[in-house]
N, C-alpha and C positions, 0 to 999 in steps of 0.2 A: 498179087496181094498175099501177104504172109498168112499162114494158117494160124488160127487162134489156138491157145493151149488146149482147149477142150478136144481138138482134133487128134490129140495124141493119146487120149484115154484108151486103154486096152492094148497099147503097144507094149511089147516085151523087149527090154534091152539086155544084151549080154546073156540071153537065154535064161535069165533069172529074175529080172526086175519088171514086174507088171504094173504099169501106171494105172492107178485107180481113181484119182481125183486131183484137181488143181488146188494147190495151197496158196499160190500167189505168183505175181509177176512184177518185175522191176529191174532197172539198171541192166537191161539186156538179157536177163535170165528168167527162166520159168522154173517154178518149184512144184513138184508133184508129190503126192502121197503114193507110195508104191509098195507092193508086196513082194518080198523075197520068196520065190516059189518053193525053193528047197527048204528054207528054214521056217517058212510060214510066219514071218514077222514083218511088221510095217517099218519102212524107212522113208526118209525124205530124199528125193532125187532132184538135183538141180542141173539144168542144161541151158545152153544158149538159145535165145529165140531165133527163129529162122532168118529174120532180117538183120541180125548182127553177125552172122557167120562170115560175111565178107569184110567185117570191120576188124582190122588187125589189132587195134588197140584193145577192143572189147575181148577179142580172143585171148590176147596175152594176159589181160586182167583176170579173166575167168580161170585160166590155168594157174595164175599166180595165187588165186584164192585157194585152190586145191593144195598147192605147195605150202602156202602159209599155214593152213589149218592142219595139214598132214604132219607138220613138224611139231605140233603141240599135243600134249597129253595131260589134260587137267579135267577134274570132274565138273568144273563150271564152264567148260568150253565144249561146244558142239563137236562131237567126234566124227571124223571122216572114216568110213569103212572101206570105201572102194572108189576108184576113178576108172574112167574108160572113155571110149568113143563109140557113138552109135553110127552104124554104117560107115565107119572109118573116117568120119568127117566132123561129127558134132560131139564135143567133149561133154561129159557129165560127171557129177560128183554125187556120191551116195553118203548120206549123213544120218545122224540120229533123227528119228521122227519125234518131235516134241509135242506132246498132247497137253497143252496148257494155254496160258494167255500171255501176251507180251506186256511189258511194263507200261506202255502207252495206254493199253486197254485198262490196266489196273488203276492207273492214275485217273483216267477218264471216268471210271466207275465210282471210285472213292473220293474224287476231288483232290485230296492230298493224303499222304500216309502218316500214321503215327511215327514219332521219332524213332522208337525202338525198331519198328518194322523197316523204315527207310535205311537205318544204319545196318541192319541185318542184310538187306539186299545189296547195299553199296559195298559192304565188306566182302561179299562173295565176288562181286565184279572186280574189286581191287585185287583179290587173290588170283583171279583168272588172268587179268591184264598184267600183273606182275610176272606171272609165269610166261606170258607171251613176250613181254619186253626182254626178259632175261635170255630168251631164245632169238632175239633180234627181230621180232615182229611187232610193228605198231599198227593198231587197228585203223585209226583215222576216220572212222564213221560210227563212233559210239553214239547211240541215241536210244530212247526207250523202245522203239520198234525192234531193235536188234537184241533186246534182252528178254528172254523167255522165262516166265515164272511158272513152276510146276510144283506139285506136291509129290515128293518121292518117298514112298513108304511112310515112315513116321516123321519125316522132315517136311515141314511146310515152307513155302516160299523158297524153294530150291531154284537157284539161278543157272541158266545156260546162256552164255554169250555166243552169238552167232554172227553171220554175215561179215566175213572177213574179205569181202569182194574187192575193197580198195586198200586192203592191208599193205603196208610197205615193209619189205624186208630191209632192215637197217644196213645190211651189208651188200645190197644189190644196186649196182649202177644202173641196171636195166629199169629198176623201179622209177628212177628219176625221169627216164625217157617217156614214161606214160603220163607225166604231168607237165610237159613242155608247152610252149606257145600260150602261156597264160591260162591253161586249162586247170580249173580248180575242182577238186573232188571232195566230197563230204556233204553234210547236211547243215546249211548255214546256221540254224538255231543252236547247233551244238559244236560249231567249228571254232577253233582258236583263232586269235588275231593273226598269227603268222600263217595259218592255213588259209584264211580269207584273203591274205595279200600275196599268196603264192610264194611264200618264203620257205626255206628248208624247215622241216619239222622233225622232232624226235619224240621220245616217249611222253614228254610233258604236254604235247597236244592232246593226248588221251586223258591226262589229268585234268586239263581244262574242261574237256567234254564231260567227264564224270562229275566235276564240281557243278557244272550246269545241270546235270541230271539230278544230283542230290538236292540242289536248290528247288527244282521243279517237284521232286517227290515231297518235299516238306511244305511247299506253298501252293502247288497246283499250277504255277505259271513259270515261264522262263525268265531268267534274270536280265536278258537282253533280247529284244525283239525289234520289229519294224513292220512297215506297211507292205513291203515287197522284198524280194531276195537281195536286191542291191542295197536297200536301206539296212536290212539286217546285217549284211556283211560289213557295211560301213560302221554300224554301231558296234559290232564285235571288235573292230579295230580301235574305235575312238571313244565310245560311250562307256560310262561307268555302269556297273550292274545295279539293278533295283535294290533298295534296302528291303530287308525282310518285313519291316513294318508296313511299307507301302505295298509290297507284293501280297501280303496276307496279314492284315492288322490283327486278326484274332489268333494267329499262330504264335504261341509263345516258344520261340526257338532260343535256347540258351546262347549267351554270347560266346561261350567256348566253342560251340559247334559252328556258329556263324564265322568266327575268325578262321577256322580251318577251311571252310568253303570259300571265303573271300580270298584267301591266299591262293587257292587253286584257280581262282578266276583272275589272277593278276595278268595284266596285259603283257608284261615282260616274262618270258618263260623262266628266266633266272630267278624271279621272285616267287615262283610256285614251289611246291614240294619237289624235291629232286627225284623222287621215284614213287611208284605206286605203293610200294611197301611202306614208305614214310608217310604217304597220305593216309593209308589205312591205320598206321600206328597213331598218328595225330588224331584221327577221327575217333578211334576207339578210346583213346585216353580222354578226349573231350567228353565223350559220352559217359565214360566212367566217372568223371569228375562231377557230373551233374545228374547222375542216375537217380539219386534220391528224389529230386523234384520232378523228374520225368515220370518215374514209376509211382509217385504218390507215397513214398516212404518217408515218414517223419524222421527228422534228425534231431540230435541233441543240440544244446545251445552253443556248440563250438563253431557254428557257421557252415555246416555242410562239409562235403568232401573237399579237403584241402582248403577250407575256409579259414577265417581269422581265428587265431588261437591254436592252429595246428603247429606241428613241429618245424614246418618250413622246408624241410629237406626230404620229406617222404619216408623218413626212417621211423622206427617204432621200437618201443620196449616190450611189445607184446610177444610172448614166447610162442613157439610153434605149437605148443599143446593147447593154446587158447587162453592161458592165464597171463596175468600182467607180471612182468619181471620187476621186482622191487628194486628201485634205485637207492641212492644214498639217503633220500628223504622219504622212502617208502612209497606206497601207492599214490600219494598226493602229488608226486612228481610227474605223473602221466600227462601227456599233452591232451588237448581236446580231441585231436584226431584219434589217439589211442583209446580214449574213453568211448568214442563213437563206435569204434570197431568192437570193443568189448560189449557194448550195448547191442550191437547187431548180432554178435555171437549168441548172446543170451536169448534174443528173440528167434534166432535161427534154430537153436536147440529146442525152443518151445514150439517149433513147427511153422513159423511164419515164412511162407515161400518167398515173399518179396524181400524180406530181410536176408534170407539165404542168398538171393540173387544179387543184392547190393553187396553183400559180403564177398561174393565171387569176384565182382568187378574190382573191389578194393584190393583183394589179395592178388589178383592178376597184375594190376598196374601199380601196386605199392602206394595206394592213396591212403595216407594216415597209418600205414603199417609196412612192414617188410614184405616184398613180394613172396608169395608162397604158392607155387603152382599145384603142389600136391593137395594142400587143403582146399584151394579153389576148385580143383577137379572134384573133390569129394562133395562139396556143397552144391556144385553145379549139377551133379548127377541126382542129388536129393531133390533139388527144386524142380529139375526136369521131370522126375518121376511123379512129383506132385501135380504136374500138368501145367506149369507156368510156361507159356509159349516162348517168352524171351529166352528162358533157360534152355528149352528144347532147341531153339534155333542156334543158340551159341554153342551148345554141346555138339550139334550136328556139324557146325562149321569146324570146330576143333577136330572132330573125328575125320572129316573129309581131308583135312590137311595132315592127318597122321601125327598130331602133336603128342609127345610123350606125356603120360599122366592122365590123359583124357580118354584113353581107350576103355572099352567096356569089358568087364569080366563076363564069363559065361553066365547066361541067365539074366543079365542086366538089360 
């Protein structure tokens, strides 16, 4: 009979990692909280369960996880610090110890998340997976349990994507050998149709999974489910996702955001967004276009962001200094979109944090005005300093990606 994980508490691996408690067990691996004796810091240490040591496929999959994460370096991806073998036979991986809650726990506690919070979390996941995809790694098991949410210093809802245990290196023939003979890997509630039918997968299978997760974050339920694993997988292949209205009648999810999610949930991979970066771009643009209604900011009679009466092409006669550039017919020639931006600027100057934040979104995405990253960055810092959480989250996201214009000056 195999020893339980608790039997390993107190063991020291590689003369430095002392196992102190069990964090979890699954898919042939045990995860421990361990203390690095020399550095006096806690880490997470994962190693194979005793009964899987003789399983060649599990052994290969475990080592592939170390290789997959080891080639990634992104603030939203769990970092691998070390790899080794205990007693020269049992491989282990040493990673970040994440002191937080997973996304499944967060959804279970809150029921569903506010749109701004869900978009914030999803945006970080997109950034992490875009990094992985560009380096030839597909996750293939994205689900809320594999997304850790922590508060990092002044940044709340900081995301760490983990558990690359069934990640597929795009350039590896060996990876395909681990899914032969009809063996399907993944979690059915979040698996793409092609994954459920054991078809070849690419980065778009992760886009499908993330679309499913975003649907669940916004409604509290999965877009596709079933009574058992077989029915769930069949439904993933054949059934249409729930409508937002039937999933959560009281959740007012803007149509712009719904369209982005439903595209990600397309049965045919060719109909989904072509990349994680494109999914992220469409999602943020959809959020920006309806931010006024989401954040409760009143708009002028022009119909909201990009609404009727706008200039139709996203351009603007608003000068970079915030004034309206007079055209041939003077100020009266401004579009409704331009007037809205001017109105937002006036309220932003007056100290309205919500107006400042909506102005940021419009300036970033060129909604009713010319894109202006420099001005967007200035207003984002101001609204973040006023304590608006959405602004703090967005500023933290820009800082983590190292985007120009959003860096902080000394003392900020």
